[in-house]
C-alpha positions as CSV (number, residue, x, y, z in Angstrom):
1,M,112.2,101.8,127.5
2,K,114.4,103.9,125.6
3,N,114.3,107.3,127.1
4,E,112.2,109.6,129.1
5,T,110.3,111.2,126.2
6,D,109.5,107.9,124.6
7,Y,108.2,106.6,127.7
8,E,106.0,109.6,128.1
9,N,104.9,109.5,124.7
10,F,104.2,105.8,125.0
11,N,102.2,106.3,128.3
12,R,100.1,109.5,126.3
13,A,99.4,107.2,123.2
14,L,98.4,104.1,125.8
15,S,96.3,106.3,128.1
16,A,94.6,107.5,124.9
17,L,93.9,104.1,123.6
18,L,92.5,103.0,127.1
19,A,90.3,105.9,127.3
20,I,88.7,104.7,123.8
21,E,88.9,100.7,124.1
22,G,86.7,99.2,127.0
23,A,87.9,96.4,129.3
24,L,86.3,93.0,128.6
25,V,84.3,92.3,125.3
26,D,83.0,89.5,124.0
27,D,80.6,90.3,121.1
28,P,79.9,87.3,119.0
29,D,80.0,89.9,115.8
30,D,83.8,91.0,116.5
31,P,85.8,88.8,114.2
32,G,88.8,89.3,116.8
33,G,86.7,87.4,119.2
34,I,87.1,88.1,123.0
35,T,89.0,91.2,123.7
36,N,90.5,92.9,126.7
37,N,91.5,96.7,126.4
38,G,91.8,96.1,122.7
39,I,93.7,92.9,123.1
40,S,92.1,90.2,121.0
41,L,92.2,86.4,121.3
42,R,92.9,86.5,117.7
43,T,95.8,88.5,118.0
44,L,97.5,86.5,121.0
45,S,96.8,83.6,119.1
46,R,98.5,84.8,115.8
47,L,101.4,85.7,117.9
48,G,101.6,82.5,119.9
49,A,104.6,81.4,121.9
50,V,106.3,85.0,122.7
51,D,109.2,85.3,124.9
52,N,110.2,88.8,125.2
53,D,111.5,88.3,129.0
54,H,113.4,85.3,128.0
55,D,112.1,83.0,131.1
56,G,111.3,79.8,128.8
57,A,107.2,80.6,129.1
58,S,105.0,82.3,126.5
59,D,104.4,85.9,127.9
60,Y,100.6,85.8,126.4
61,D,99.8,82.8,128.4
62,F,98.8,84.8,130.8
63,N,97.1,82.2,133.2
64,G,99.8,79.8,132.8
65,D,98.0,76.9,131.5
66,G,100.3,76.2,128.3
67,A,97.2,77.4,126.0
68,I,96.5,80.8,124.6
69,D,92.5,80.6,124.9
70,A,89.9,83.4,126.3
71,E,90.7,82.5,129.5
72,D,94.4,84.3,129.0
73,I,92.2,87.4,127.9
74,R,90.3,87.4,130.9
75,A,93.3,86.8,133.0
76,M,95.6,89.8,131.8
77,S,96.6,92.4,134.5
78,E,97.3,96.0,133.7
79,N,101.1,95.4,133.5
80,D,100.5,92.6,131.1
81,V,98.5,95.0,128.8
82,R,101.0,97.7,129.1
83,Q,104.0,95.5,128.4
84,F,102.0,93.8,125.4
85,Y,101.5,97.0,123.3
86,Y,105.0,98.3,124.4
87,H,106.6,95.3,122.7
88,E,103.9,94.2,119.9
89,F,103.4,97.7,118.7
90,W,105.1,101.1,120.3
91,F,108.8,99.4,120.3
92,K,108.2,96.9,117.3
93,Y,107.3,99.4,115.3
94,S,109.4,102.4,116.4
95,Y,106.5,104.7,117.0
96,G,108.5,106.5,119.3
97,C,110.7,107.8,116.1
98,L,107.7,109.7,114.8
99,P,106.2,113.0,115.9
100,T,104.3,112.6,119.1
101,N,100.8,113.2,118.0
102,V,101.3,111.2,114.5
103,A,102.4,108.4,116.4
104,I,99.8,108.7,119.1
105,K,97.2,108.2,116.3
106,L,99.1,105.8,114.2
107,F,99.3,103.6,117.5
108,D,95.3,103.9,118.2
109,F,94.5,102.9,114.3
110,S,97.6,100.0,114.6
111,V,95.6,98.5,117.5
112,N,92.1,99.0,116.0
113,M,92.5,97.9,112.3
114,G,96.2,96.0,112.4
115,P,99.4,97.7,111.8
116,S,99.9,97.2,108.3
117,Q,96.6,98.5,107.4
118,A,97.4,101.7,109.7
119,H,100.7,102.3,108.2
120,K,98.9,102.7,105.0
121,I,96.5,105.1,106.4
122,L,99.9,107.2,107.3
123,Q,101.3,106.5,104.1
124,R,98.0,107.6,102.3
125,A,97.8,110.6,104.3
126,L,101.4,111.6,103.2
127,R,100.3,111.3,99.8
128,A,97.0,113.4,100.2
129,N,99.9,115.8,101.6
130,G,101.8,116.1,98.3
131,H,104.4,113.2,99.0
132,Y,104.3,110.6,96.6
133,L,105.2,107.1,98.1
134,K,103.9,103.6,97.9
135,D,101.2,102.4,100.4
136,D,102.8,99.1,101.3
137,G,102.2,99.1,105.0
138,I,105.9,99.1,106.0
139,I,107.1,102.2,108.0
140,G,110.4,102.4,106.8
141,N,113.1,105.3,106.0
142,I,111.0,107.1,103.2
143,T,107.8,106.9,105.6
144,R,109.6,108.1,108.3
145,T,111.5,110.8,106.6
146,L,108.4,112.0,104.9
147,T,106.3,112.1,108.4
148,K,108.9,114.3,110.1
149,T,109.3,116.6,107.3
150,C,105.4,116.9,106.7
151,A,103.4,119.7,107.9
152,Q,102.1,118.3,111.5
153,E,98.8,120.2,111.6
154,R,98.2,118.5,108.4
155,I,98.9,115.1,108.6
156,V,96.5,113.8,111.7
157,P,93.5,115.3,109.9
158,A,94.5,113.5,106.9
159,M,95.0,110.3,108.5
160,R,91.9,110.4,110.1
161,S,90.0,111.1,106.8
162,E,91.9,107.8,105.3
163,A,90.8,105.9,108.3
164,A,87.3,107.1,108.2
165,G,87.2,106.0,104.3
166,F,88.6,102.6,105.1
167,Y,86.0,102.1,108.3
168,R,83.4,102.9,105.8
169,L,84.9,100.8,103.4
170,L,85.2,97.8,105.6
171,A,81.4,98.0,107.0
172,A,80.2,98.2,103.5
173,Q,82.2,95.0,102.6
174,N,80.9,93.3,105.8
175,P,77.2,93.9,106.7
176,R,78.0,92.4,110.1
177,S,80.4,95.2,110.9
178,Q,77.8,97.8,110.1
179,K,77.1,98.0,113.7
180,F,80.6,98.9,114.5
181,L,80.8,101.8,111.9
182,K,79.4,104.7,114.3
183,G,82.0,103.9,116.9
184,W,84.7,103.3,114.6
185,L,84.3,106.6,112.7
186,R,84.2,108.2,116.3
187,R,87.5,106.9,116.8
188,A,88.6,108.1,113.6
189,Y,87.9,111.6,114.2
190,L,89.1,111.7,118.3
């Protein structure tokens, strides 16, 4: 990992996330499919044969059977979960370069609603704080700079509000998701 502070911040973000996410969940109404500590089969399948450790085997074929399936979700160890979140979220999107409280909340939203949508939530929160920028879902130089210069005591509450609006819209558009709304709203305001 990059440095001591980045490692500490990632651990704080991961601890906060795992306090919200359950262990193994297999809810037929969850479009992500079977999920373990917030990592869904849909996400693993979409990523496919990732080989971050360059050993020639897919990092996400946790049971080593050559297929990424529900058994891999069940087979994940605590270290697998930690490495997955570090490589596929924290490092990939440079969350460690953002102010700590913003990075922790953005990491949580990214896992729950997907990185692009979570990044739009941050961009809308910046706009709600008087900064004009396009909500394109990309954390580039403009988003990073504005996030660092925005009053930190205002940006996370704005992110929470934007996320709550997103969750309400999602539940309204998909009646099967209505049962998740109470938990999503609790998560938004944590």
